[in-house]
KOLMI-764770 format. One record per residue: residue in three letters; residue number from 1; y, z, x of N, C-alpha, C in turn. Coordinates in steps of 0.2 Angstrom, whole numbers. Example, Ala and Ser with C-alpha at 12.3 -4.5 7.8 and 13.67 -1.06 7.14 Angstrom:
BEGIN
+------+------+-------+-------+-------+-------+-------+-------+-------+-------+-------+
| resn | resi |   n_Y |   n_Z |   n_X |  ca_Y |  ca_Z |  ca_X |   c_Y |   c_Z |   c_X |
+------+------+-------+-------+-------+-------+-------+-------+-------+-------+-------+
|  ALA |    1 |   -28 |    39 |    66 |   -22 |    39 |    62 |   -16 |    39 |    66 |
|  SER |    2 |   -11 |    35 |    64 |    -5 |    36 |    68 |     0 |    39 |    64 |
+------+------+-------+-------+-------+-------+-------+-------+-------+-------+-------+
This chain:
BEGIN
+------+------+-------+-------+-------+-------+-------+-------+-------+-------+-------+
| resn | resi |   n_Y |   n_Z |   n_X |  ca_Y |  ca_Z |  ca_X |   c_Y |   c_Z |   c_X |
+------+------+-------+-------+-------+-------+-------+-------+-------+-------+-------+
|  MET |    1 |    -7 |     3 |     4 |     0 |     0 |    -1 |     6 |    -1 |     5 |
|  ALA |    2 |     6 |     3 |     9 |    13 |     4 |    14 |    14 |    -2 |    15 |
|  LEU |    3 |     8 |    -8 |    18 |    10 |   -15 |    17 |    16 |   -18 |    15 |
|  LEU |    4 |    17 |   -15 |     8 |    19 |   -18 |     4 |    30 |   -18 |     7 |
|  SER |    5 |    29 |   -13 |    10 |    37 |   -10 |    13 |    39 |   -17 |    16 |
|  TYR |    6 |    34 |   -22 |    20 |    37 |   -28 |    25 |    37 |   -34 |    19 |
|  PRO |    7 |    44 |   -37 |    18 |    46 |   -43 |    13 |    39 |   -48 |    14 |
|  PHE |    8 |    35 |   -51 |    20 |    30 |   -56 |    20 |    26 |   -53 |    17 |
|  MET |    9 |    24 |   -47 |    16 |    18 |   -45 |    12 |    18 |   -45 |     7 |
|  GLY |   10 |    25 |   -43 |     4 |    28 |   -45 |    -3 |    28 |   -50 |    -5 |
|  PHE |   11 |    27 |   -55 |    -3 |    28 |   -62 |    -1 |    23 |   -66 |    -3 |
|  VAL |   12 |    16 |   -64 |    -1 |     8 |   -67 |    -1 |     4 |   -62 |    -5 |
|  VAL |   13 |     7 |   -57 |    -9 |     6 |   -51 |   -14 |    10 |   -57 |   -22 |
|  ILE |   14 |    13 |   -57 |   -23 |    18 |   -60 |   -28 |    14 |   -68 |   -27 |
|  LEU |   15 |    13 |   -71 |   -23 |    11 |   -77 |   -23 |     4 |   -81 |   -25 |
|  LEU |   16 |     1 |   -75 |   -23 |    -6 |   -76 |   -27 |    -9 |   -72 |   -30 |
|  ALA |   17 |    -3 |   -68 |   -35 |    -4 |   -63 |   -41 |    -3 |   -71 |   -45 |
|  SER |   18 |     5 |   -72 |   -45 |     7 |   -79 |   -50 |     5 |   -84 |   -48 |
|  VAL |   19 |    -2 |   -86 |   -44 |    -4 |   -93 |   -42 |   -13 |   -88 |   -48 |
|  LEU |   20 |   -16 |   -86 |   -47 |   -21 |   -82 |   -52 |   -18 |   -81 |   -58 |
|  LEU |   21 |   -13 |   -79 |   -61 |   -11 |   -77 |   -68 |   -11 |   -83 |   -69 |
|  PHE |   22 |    -8 |   -89 |   -70 |    -4 |   -95 |   -72 |   -10 |   -99 |   -73 |
|  GLY |   23 |   -14 |   -98 |   -65 |   -18 |  -100 |   -68 |   -24 |   -99 |   -71 |
|  GLU |   24 |   -26 |   -93 |   -74 |   -29 |   -90 |   -81 |   -27 |   -93 |   -85 |
|  VAL |   25 |   -20 |   -94 |   -88 |   -15 |   -97 |   -93 |   -19 |  -104 |   -94 |
|  LEU |   26 |   -18 |  -107 |   -87 |   -22 |  -115 |   -88 |   -28 |  -116 |   -89 |
|  VAL |   27 |   -33 |  -113 |   -85 |   -38 |  -116 |   -85 |   -44 |  -113 |   -87 |
|  LYS |   28 |   -48 |  -111 |   -89 |   -56 |  -108 |   -92 |   -59 |  -106 |   -87 |
|  VAL |   29 |   -57 |   -99 |   -84 |   -59 |   -94 |   -78 |   -65 |   -89 |   -81 |
|  ARG |   30 |   -64 |   -86 |   -86 |   -68 |   -81 |   -90 |   -62 |   -76 |   -87 |
|  GLY |   31 |   -56 |   -76 |   -87 |   -53 |   -69 |   -85 |   -54 |   -67 |   -80 |
|  VAL |   32 |   -55 |   -70 |   -76 |   -57 |   -69 |   -69 |   -49 |   -69 |   -64 |
|  PHE |   33 |   -46 |   -74 |   -66 |   -40 |   -76 |   -62 |   -34 |   -72 |   -65 |
|  GLY |   34 |   -35 |   -69 |   -72 |   -29 |   -65 |   -76 |   -30 |   -58 |   -71 |
|  THR |   35 |   -36 |   -56 |   -72 |   -41 |   -49 |   -72 |   -36 |   -48 |   -64 |
|  ILE |   36 |   -38 |   -51 |   -58 |   -37 |   -50 |   -51 |   -29 |   -52 |   -51 |
|  GLY |   37 |   -24 |   -56 |   -55 |   -20 |   -57 |   -54 |   -13 |   -53 |   -57 |
|  SER |   38 |   -16 |   -47 |   -62 |   -12 |   -45 |   -67 |   -13 |   -38 |   -61 |
|  GLY |   39 |   -20 |   -38 |   -60 |   -22 |   -30 |   -53 |   -15 |   -33 |   -47 |
|  LEU |   40 |   -14 |   -36 |   -45 |   -11 |   -39 |   -37 |    -1 |   -38 |   -42 |
|  PHE |   41 |     1 |   -39 |   -46 |     9 |   -38 |   -48 |     7 |   -30 |   -51 |
|  VAL |   42 |     3 |   -25 |   -54 |     3 |   -20 |   -57 |     5 |   -14 |   -48 |
|  MET |   43 |    -1 |   -18 |   -45 |     0 |   -13 |   -39 |     7 |   -15 |   -33 |
|  PHE |   44 |    11 |   -22 |   -34 |    16 |   -22 |   -31 |    24 |   -16 |   -35 |
|  LEU |   45 |    23 |   -19 |   -42 |    26 |   -16 |   -45 |    23 |    -5 |   -45 |
|  SER |   46 |    20 |    -7 |   -42 |    17 |     2 |   -46 |    21 |     5 |   -37 |
|  TYR |   47 |    22 |     3 |   -34 |    23 |     2 |   -24 |    30 |     3 |   -24 |
|  HIS |   48 |    34 |    -3 |   -28 |    41 |    -2 |   -28 |    43 |     2 |   -36 |
|  LEU |   49 |    41 |     5 |   -39 |    45 |     9 |   -43 |    47 |    14 |   -43 |
|  THR |   50 |    54 |    15 |   -41 |    57 |    21 |   -40 |    59 |    24 |   -47 |
|  ASP |   51 |    66 |    30 |   -44 |    70 |    33 |   -51 |    75 |    27 |   -54 |
|  SER |   52 |    76 |    22 |   -49 |    83 |    16 |   -50 |    79 |    12 |   -55 |
|  SER |   53 |    71 |    11 |   -57 |    68 |     6 |   -56 |    62 |     6 |   -61 |
|  PRO |   54 |    62 |    12 |   -64 |    58 |    15 |   -67 |    53 |    11 |   -72 |
|  LEU |   55 |    49 |    14 |   -72 |    42 |     9 |   -79 |    44 |     3 |   -84 |
|  GLY |   56 |    51 |     2 |   -82 |    53 |    -4 |   -88 |    52 |   -11 |   -84 |
|  MET |   57 |    52 |    -9 |   -79 |    51 |   -15 |   -74 |    41 |   -19 |   -77 |
|  ILE |   58 |    36 |   -12 |   -78 |    31 |   -15 |   -78 |    30 |   -17 |   -85 |
|  LEU |   59 |    35 |   -14 |   -89 |    35 |   -17 |   -95 |    38 |   -23 |   -98 |
|  LEU |   60 |    43 |   -24 |   -92 |    48 |   -31 |   -93 |    39 |   -38 |   -90 |
|  LEU |   61 |    38 |   -36 |   -89 |    31 |   -40 |   -84 |    26 |   -40 |   -89 |
|  ALA |   62 |    27 |   -37 |   -91 |    21 |   -35 |   -97 |    21 |   -39 |  -105 |
|  VAL |   63 |    29 |   -36 |  -106 |    32 |   -43 |  -115 |    31 |   -48 |  -110 |
|  GLY |   64 |    32 |   -51 |  -104 |    33 |   -58 |  -102 |    27 |   -63 |  -104 |
|  ILE |   65 |    21 |   -57 |  -100 |    15 |   -61 |  -102 |    13 |   -62 |  -105 |
|  VAL |   66 |    16 |   -58 |  -112 |    13 |   -58 |  -119 |    18 |   -65 |  -124 |
|  LEU |   67 |    22 |   -66 |  -122 |    27 |   -68 |  -122 |    23 |   -77 |  -122 |
|  ILE |   68 |    22 |   -77 |  -114 |    17 |   -85 |  -115 |    10 |   -85 |  -117 |
|  ILE |   69 |     8 |   -78 |  -119 |     3 |   -81 |  -123 |     3 |   -81 |  -130 |
|  ILE |   70 |     8 |   -79 |  -133 |    11 |   -80 |  -138 |    13 |   -88 |  -140 |
|  ASP |   71 |    17 |   -92 |  -134 |    18 |   -95 |  -134 |    12 |  -102 |  -135 |
|  GLY |   72 |     6 |  -100 |  -132 |     1 |  -106 |  -132 |    -4 |  -106 |  -139 |
|  GLN |   73 |    -3 |   -99 |  -141 |    -5 |   -97 |  -145 |    -3 |  -100 |  -152 |
|  ILE |   74 |     4 |  -100 |  -153 |     7 |  -100 |  -158 |    11 |  -108 |  -159 |
|  PHE |   75 |    16 |  -109 |  -153 |    23 |  -113 |  -150 |    19 |  -117 |  -150 |
|  ASN |   76 |    17 |  -120 |  -147 |    11 |  -125 |  -141 |    17 |  -128 |  -138 |
|  ASN |   77 |    27 |  -128 |  -135 |    29 |  -130 |  -135 |    33 |  -128 |  -128 |
|  GLY |   78 |    31 |  -123 |  -126 |    33 |  -120 |  -119 |    40 |  -117 |  -117 |
|  THR |   79 |    43 |  -117 |  -123 |    50 |  -112 |  -126 |    50 |  -104 |  -125 |
|  VAL |   80 |    47 |  -102 |  -127 |    43 |   -95 |  -128 |    40 |   -94 |  -121 |
|  ALA |   81 |    37 |   -96 |  -120 |    34 |   -95 |  -113 |    40 |   -98 |  -107 |
|  VAL |   82 |    44 |  -101 |  -107 |    49 |   -99 |  -103 |    53 |   -94 |  -101 |
|  ILE |   83 |    55 |   -93 |  -107 |    57 |   -84 |  -108 |    54 |   -78 |  -103 |
|  GLY |   84 |    45 |   -80 |  -106 |    44 |   -75 |  -102 |    41 |   -74 |   -94 |
|  ILE |   85 |    43 |   -82 |   -93 |    43 |   -84 |   -85 |    47 |   -79 |   -82 |
|  ILE |   86 |    53 |   -82 |   -86 |    60 |   -78 |   -83 |    60 |   -71 |   -82 |
|  MET |   87 |    56 |   -66 |   -87 |    57 |   -61 |   -88 |    51 |   -59 |   -81 |
|  MET |   88 |    46 |   -62 |   -82 |    42 |   -59 |   -76 |    44 |   -58 |   -69 |
|  LEU |   89 |    48 |   -66 |   -67 |    51 |   -67 |   -62 |    57 |   -62 |   -60 |
|  LEU |   90 |    61 |   -58 |   -66 |    64 |   -53 |   -65 |    63 |   -48 |   -63 |
|  ALA |   91 |    54 |   -45 |   -66 |    51 |   -38 |   -67 |    51 |   -38 |   -58 |
|  CYS |   92 |    47 |   -43 |   -54 |    50 |   -45 |   -49 |    53 |   -44 |   -42 |
|  VAL |   93 |    58 |   -46 |   -45 |    62 |   -48 |   -40 |    66 |   -40 |   -40 |
|  LEU |   94 |    68 |   -37 |   -46 |    73 |   -30 |   -48 |    71 |   -26 |   -44 |
|  PRO |   95 |    65 |   -24 |   -43 |    64 |   -16 |   -40 |    65 |   -16 |   -33 |
|  VAL |   96 |    66 |   -23 |   -28 |    64 |   -25 |   -22 |    70 |   -21 |   -18 |
|  PRO |   97 |    68 |   -18 |   -11 |    73 |   -13 |    -7 |    81 |   -20 |    -6 |
|  SER |   98 |    79 |   -25 |    -4 |    85 |   -30 |    -1 |    84 |   -37 |    -4 |
|  ILE |   99 |    89 |   -38 |    -2 |    89 |   -46 |    -4 |    85 |   -52 |    -3 |
|  LEU |  100 |    82 |   -51 |     5 |    78 |   -55 |     7 |    71 |   -53 |     6 |
|  TYR |  101 |    70 |   -46 |     5 |    65 |   -46 |     1 |    65 |   -49 |    -6 |
|  GLY |  102 |    68 |   -48 |   -13 |    69 |   -51 |   -18 |    70 |   -59 |   -18 |
|  THR |  103 |    74 |   -61 |   -11 |    73 |   -70 |   -11 |    66 |   -72 |    -8 |
|  LEU |  104 |    62 |   -69 |    -6 |    54 |   -70 |    -3 |    49 |   -71 |    -8 |
|  VAL |  105 |    51 |   -65 |   -11 |    47 |   -62 |   -20 |    50 |   -70 |   -23 |
|  GLY |  106 |    56 |   -69 |   -25 |    57 |   -75 |   -31 |    54 |   -83 |   -28 |
|  LEU |  107 |    53 |   -82 |   -21 |    50 |   -89 |   -19 |    43 |   -90 |   -19 |
|  ALA |  108 |    38 |   -84 |   -20 |    34 |   -83 |   -20 |    33 |   -85 |   -25 |
|  PHE |  109 |    35 |   -81 |   -32 |    32 |   -82 |   -38 |    33 |   -88 |   -42 |
|  ILE |  110 |    41 |   -93 |   -39 |    38 |   -99 |   -42 |    34 |  -105 |   -36 |
|  ILE |  111 |    32 |  -105 |   -30 |    29 |  -108 |   -26 |    22 |  -105 |   -33 |
|  GLY |  112 |    19 |   -99 |   -33 |    14 |   -97 |   -34 |    12 |  -101 |   -41 |
|  LEU |  113 |    16 |  -101 |   -48 |    18 |  -104 |   -54 |    17 |  -113 |   -52 |
|  THR |  114 |    18 |  -115 |   -46 |    17 |  -122 |   -46 |    11 |  -125 |   -45 |
|  ALA |  115 |    10 |  -119 |   -40 |     4 |  -122 |   -37 |    -3 |  -119 |   -42 |
|  SER |  116 |    -2 |  -114 |   -47 |    -7 |  -113 |   -51 |   -10 |  -120 |   -57 |
|  PHE |  117 |    -4 |  -126 |   -55 |    -6 |  -133 |   -57 |   -10 |  -137 |   -54 |
|  LEU |  118 |   -12 |  -134 |   -47 |   -18 |  -139 |   -46 |   -24 |  -137 |   -49 |
|  PHE |  119 |   -25 |  -131 |   -54 |   -31 |  -128 |   -54 |   -35 |  -133 |   -60 |
|  LEU |  120 |   -29 |  -137 |   -61 |   -29 |  -141 |   -66 |   -36 |  -148 |   -64 |
|  LYS |  121 |   -35 |  -148 |   -59 |   -40 |  -155 |   -55 |   -46 |  -150 |   -56 |
|  SER |  122 |   -48 |  -146 |   -55 |   -56 |  -142 |   -52 |   -58 |  -137 |   -58 |
|  PHE |  123 |   -53 |  -135 |   -63 |   -57 |  -132 |   -70 |   -55 |  -135 |   -76 |
|  GLN |  124 |   -60 |  -134 |   -81 |   -57 |  -135 |   -88 |   -52 |  -131 |   -87 |
|  PRO |  125 |   -48 |  -137 |   -93 |   -41 |  -134 |   -96 |   -41 |  -130 |  -102 |
|  ARG |  126 |   -39 |  -125 |  -103 |   -38 |  -123 |  -107 |   -34 |  -127 |  -117 |
|  ASP |  127 |   -38 |  -123 |  -120 |   -36 |  -127 |  -127 |   -26 |  -128 |  -130 |
|  TYR |  128 |   -22 |  -124 |  -125 |   -15 |  -124 |  -125 |   -13 |  -131 |  -120 |
|  TRP |  129 |   -16 |  -131 |  -117 |   -15 |  -136 |  -112 |   -16 |  -142 |  -113 |
|  SER |  130 |   -19 |  -143 |  -117 |   -22 |  -151 |  -118 |   -20 |  -152 |  -125 |
|  ARG |  131 |   -19 |  -146 |  -131 |   -13 |  -147 |  -133 |    -5 |  -148 |  -134 |
|  LEU |  132 |    -3 |  -146 |  -127 |     1 |  -148 |  -128 |     2 |  -153 |  -123 |
|  THR |  133 |     0 |  -157 |  -120 |     1 |  -161 |  -117 |    -3 |  -169 |  -121 |
|  LEU |  134 |    -7 |  -167 |  -128 |    -9 |  -172 |  -129 |    -4 |  -173 |  -135 |
|  LYS |  135 |     0 |  -169 |  -139 |     4 |  -168 |  -142 |    11 |  -173 |  -137 |
|  ASP |  136 |    13 |  -171 |  -130 |    18 |  -177 |  -129 |    14 |  -186 |  -128 |
|  GLN |  137 |     8 |  -184 |  -127 |     5 |  -191 |  -125 |     4 |  -194 |  -134 |
|  LEU |  138 |     4 |  -193 |  -138 |     2 |  -196 |  -145 |    10 |  -197 |  -146 |
|  THR |  139 |    14 |  -194 |  -146 |    23 |  -192 |  -147 |    23 |  -200 |  -144 |
|  SER |  140 |    24 |  -201 |  -136 |    26 |  -206 |  -132 |    22 |  -214 |  -137 |
|  GLU |  141 |    16 |  -212 |  -136 |    11 |  -219 |  -138 |    14 |  -222 |  -147 |
|  GLN |  142 |    15 |  -217 |  -152 |    16 |  -219 |  -158 |    23 |  -222 |  -158 |
|  GLY |  143 |    28 |  -216 |  -153 |    34 |  -221 |  -153 |    34 |  -227 |  -151 |
|  TYR |  144 |    33 |  -227 |  -147 |    31 |  -234 |  -144 |    30 |  -239 |  -147 |
|  ASN |  145 |    22 |  -239 |  -153 |    19 |  -244 |  -157 |    22 |  -246 |  -160 |
|  SER |  146 |    25 |  -240 |  -164 |    31 |  -243 |  -169 |    34 |  -245 |  -170 |
|  MET |  147 |    39 |  -244 |  -164 |    43 |  -250 |  -161 |    41 |  -254 |  -163 |
|  ASN |  148 |    36 |  -257 |  -158 |    34 |  -263 |  -158 |    32 |  -265 |  -165 |
|  GLU |  149 |    27 |  -262 |  -168 |    24 |  -263 |  -175 |    31 |  -266 |  -178 |
|  GLY |  150 |    35 |  -264 |  -178 |    44 |  -264 |  -182 |    47 |  -271 |  -181 |
|  TYR |  151 |    45 |  -272 |  -173 |    47 |  -279 |  -170 |    45 |  -286 |  -171 |
|  ARG |  152 |    37 |  -282 |  -171 |    31 |  -289 |  -170 |    34 |  -292 |  -180 |
|  ASP |  153 |    35 |  -287 |  -185 |    35 |  -289 |  -189 |    43 |  -293 |  -190 |
|  LEU |  154 |    46 |  -295 |  -188 |    50 |  -299 |  -188 |    50 |  -305 |  -188 |
|  VAL |  155 |    43 |  -306 |  -182 |    43 |  -315 |  -183 |    44 |  -317 |  -190 |
|  GLY |  156 |    48 |  -323 |  -190 |    49 |  -327 |  -195 |    55 |  -325 |  -199 |
|  LYS |  157 |    58 |  -319 |  -199 |    63 |  -318 |  -203 |    70 |  -324 |  -196 |
|  THR |  158 |    73 |  -323 |  -206 |    80 |  -325 |  -204 |    87 |  -319 |  -200 |
|  GLY |  159 |    92 |  -320 |  -199 |    97 |  -317 |  -201 |   103 |  -322 |  -197 |
|  ARG |  160 |   108 |  -320 |  -194 |   113 |  -321 |  -193 |   117 |  -319 |  -185 |
|  ALA |  161 |   120 |  -325 |  -180 |   124 |  -323 |  -175 |   129 |  -316 |  -176 |
|  LYS |  162 |   128 |  -311 |  -173 |   134 |  -307 |  -172 |   139 |  -306 |  -166 |
|  THR |  163 |   136 |  -310 |  -161 |   140 |  -311 |  -157 |   136 |  -317 |  -153 |
|  PRO |  164 |   140 |  -321 |  -150 |   139 |  -330 |  -143 |   133 |  -327 |  -142 |
|  PHE |  165 |   127 |  -333 |  -143 |   122 |  -332 |  -138 |   124 |  -336 |  -130 |
|  ARG |  166 |   123 |  -334 |  -125 |   124 |  -338 |  -119 |   118 |  -336 |  -111 |
|  PRO |  167 |   113 |  -337 |  -113 |   109 |  -337 |  -121 |   107 |  -329 |  -126 |
|  VAL |  168 |   107 |  -321 |  -122 |   108 |  -317 |  -122 |   114 |  -314 |  -128 |
|  GLY |  169 |   112 |  -313 |  -134 |   117 |  -309 |  -137 |   112 |  -305 |  -144 |
|  THR |  170 |   118 |  -304 |  -148 |   116 |  -298 |  -152 |   115 |  -301 |  -161 |
|  ILE |  171 |   109 |  -300 |  -164 |   108 |  -304 |  -174 |   111 |  -297 |  -175 |
|  ILE |  172 |   109 |  -299 |  -183 |   112 |  -295 |  -186 |   104 |  -298 |  -193 |
|  ILE |  173 |   100 |  -293 |  -193 |    93 |  -295 |  -200 |    93 |  -289 |  -205 |
|  ASP |  174 |    93 |  -291 |  -212 |    92 |  -283 |  -214 |    96 |  -279 |  -214 |
|  GLY |  175 |   102 |  -280 |  -212 |   110 |  -274 |  -210 |   110 |  -273 |  -205 |
|  VAL |  176 |   101 |  -274 |  -197 |    99 |  -271 |  -194 |   102 |  -275 |  -189 |
|  THR |  177 |   105 |  -273 |  -182 |   107 |  -274 |  -178 |   100 |  -277 |  -172 |
|  TYR |  178 |   102 |  -280 |  -169 |    96 |  -281 |  -162 |    98 |  -285 |  -158 |
|  SER |  179 |    98 |  -284 |  -152 |    97 |  -290 |  -144 |    93 |  -293 |  -145 |
|  ALA |  180 |    94 |  -300 |  -143 |    89 |  -305 |  -145 |    92 |  -307 |  -138 |
|  VAL |  181 |    87 |  -314 |  -137 |    91 |  -321 |  -133 |    86 |  -326 |  -135 |
|  THR |  182 |    90 |  -333 |  -134 |    86 |  -341 |  -132 |    82 |  -342 |  -128 |
|  SER |  183 |    80 |  -349 |  -128 |    77 |  -352 |  -123 |    80 |  -356 |  -120 |
|  GLY |  184 |    88 |  -355 |  -121 |    93 |  -357 |  -118 |   100 |  -360 |  -121 |
|  GLU |  185 |    95 |  -361 |  -127 |   101 |  -360 |  -133 |   109 |  -358 |  -133 |
|  TRP |  186 |   113 |  -362 |  -133 |   118 |  -357 |  -136 |   122 |  -356 |  -142 |
|  ILE |  187 |   123 |  -351 |  -144 |   126 |  -348 |  -153 |   130 |  -350 |  -154 |
|  GLU |  188 |   134 |  -349 |  -160 |   140 |  -347 |  -161 |   139 |  -339 |  -165 |
|  PRO |  189 |   145 |  -335 |  -164 |   144 |  -328 |  -172 |   145 |  -332 |  -177 |
|  GLY |  190 |   140 |  -330 |  -181 |   141 |  -331 |  -187 |   134 |  -337 |  -190 |
|  GLU |  191 |   131 |  -337 |  -185 |   127 |  -347 |  -186 |   120 |  -344 |  -188 |
|  GLN |  192 |   117 |  -344 |  -194 |   109 |  -342 |  -198 |   105 |  -345 |  -190 |
|  VAL |  193 |   102 |  -339 |  -188 |    94 |  -341 |  -183 |    88 |  -337 |  -187 |
|  ILE |  194 |    84 |  -340 |  -183 |    76 |  -338 |  -186 |    73 |  -336 |  -180 |
|  VAL |  195 |    69 |  -330 |  -181 |    64 |  -327 |  -174 |    60 |  -331 |  -173 |
|  LYS |  196 |    57 |  -333 |  -170 |    52 |  -335 |  -166 |    47 |  -334 |  -165 |
|  ASP |  197 |    46 |  -327 |  -159 |    45 |  -324 |  -157 |    45 |  -318 |  -154 |
|  VAL |  198 |    41 |  -313 |  -153 |    44 |  -308 |  -151 |    36 |  -304 |  -144 |
|  ASP |  199 |    40 |  -304 |  -137 |    37 |  -300 |  -134 |    37 |  -293 |  -133 |
|  GLY |  200 |    33 |  -289 |  -134 |    38 |  -279 |  -135 |    44 |  -280 |  -137 |
|  THR |  201 |    48 |  -277 |  -133 |    55 |  -276 |  -138 |    61 |  -282 |  -137 |
|  LYS |  202 |    59 |  -288 |  -133 |    61 |  -296 |  -131 |    60 |  -301 |  -137 |
|  ILE |  203 |    64 |  -299 |  -141 |    65 |  -305 |  -147 |    68 |  -312 |  -146 |
|  LEU |  204 |    63 |  -318 |  -147 |    67 |  -323 |  -147 |    69 |  -330 |  -153 |
|  ILE |  205 |    75 |  -328 |  -152 |    76 |  -333 |  -159 |    80 |  -339 |  -159 |
|  GLN |  206 |    81 |  -344 |  -163 |    81 |  -349 |  -163 |    88 |  -351 |  -167 |
|  SER |  207 |    91 |  -357 |  -168 |    96 |  -358 |  -170 |    93 |  -364 |  -180 |
|  GLN |  208 |    96 |  -363 |  -185 |    92 |  -364 |  -191 |    98 |  -370 |  -191 |
|  LYS |  209 |   104 |  -372 |  -187 |   109 |  -375 |  -188 |   105 |  -382 |  -188 |
|  GLY |  210 |   105 |  -385 |  -193 |   103 |  -392 |  -192 |    95 |  -392 |  -195 |
|  ASP |  211 |    92 |  -389 |  -198 |    86 |  -387 |  -203 |    84 |  -388 |  -209 |
|  ALA |  212 |    80 |  -392 |  -210 |    80 |  -392 |  -219 |    80 |  -387 |  -219 |
|  PRO |  213 |    83 |  -383 |  -226 |    83 |  -377 |  -230 |    74 |  -376 |  -233 |
|  SER |  214 |    74 |  -372 |  -232 |    67 |  -370 |  -236 |    64 |  -368 |  -244 |
|  ASN |  215 |    60 |  -370 |  -248 |    62 |  -370 |  -254 |    59 |  -361 |  -254 |
+------+------+-------+-------+-------+-------+-------+-------+-------+-------+-------+
């Protein structure tokens, strides 16, 4: 325990504690990482607790851990977890005797938190992490696909040029403005156009000037 009076030892202990505890949050390891990590945190705080930094620091650490767990079980967006992480960081930094010690402990905490994500490569992720990443993936894919579907539906529709095309410009179809391009044709504002093709979000148009009106 006396070794914790040295800033370097505090750095090592908090590094290991944060790696293991946050690793427990991310992957399924049957509580092994969590038990060891929590024990290291408690050992560190127990040594540094004084009359000026009472048991409130342990409470701050405990509440931080609880907030991270609540985020994983209920919110699944990381917002509450960030608050919990900040509380844990403060619980580690505030009781130490010097600015140097506090700086090293803070760095160890952040490095450990970051390094814990390496466990995702070797262990099975918890449902929390899977749901969070899957949610982001689906949101991105659905947004991209729905946008492309909407653009593909424009093929064959007619509208009018809002700006000159030289050969890029803006069109209006059904009251909605789109950026579009011609195959080299110059089009004047107000001219009737038809969408010939869509490639992703690239809209290829052609002037209807001189075309026979459709029935």
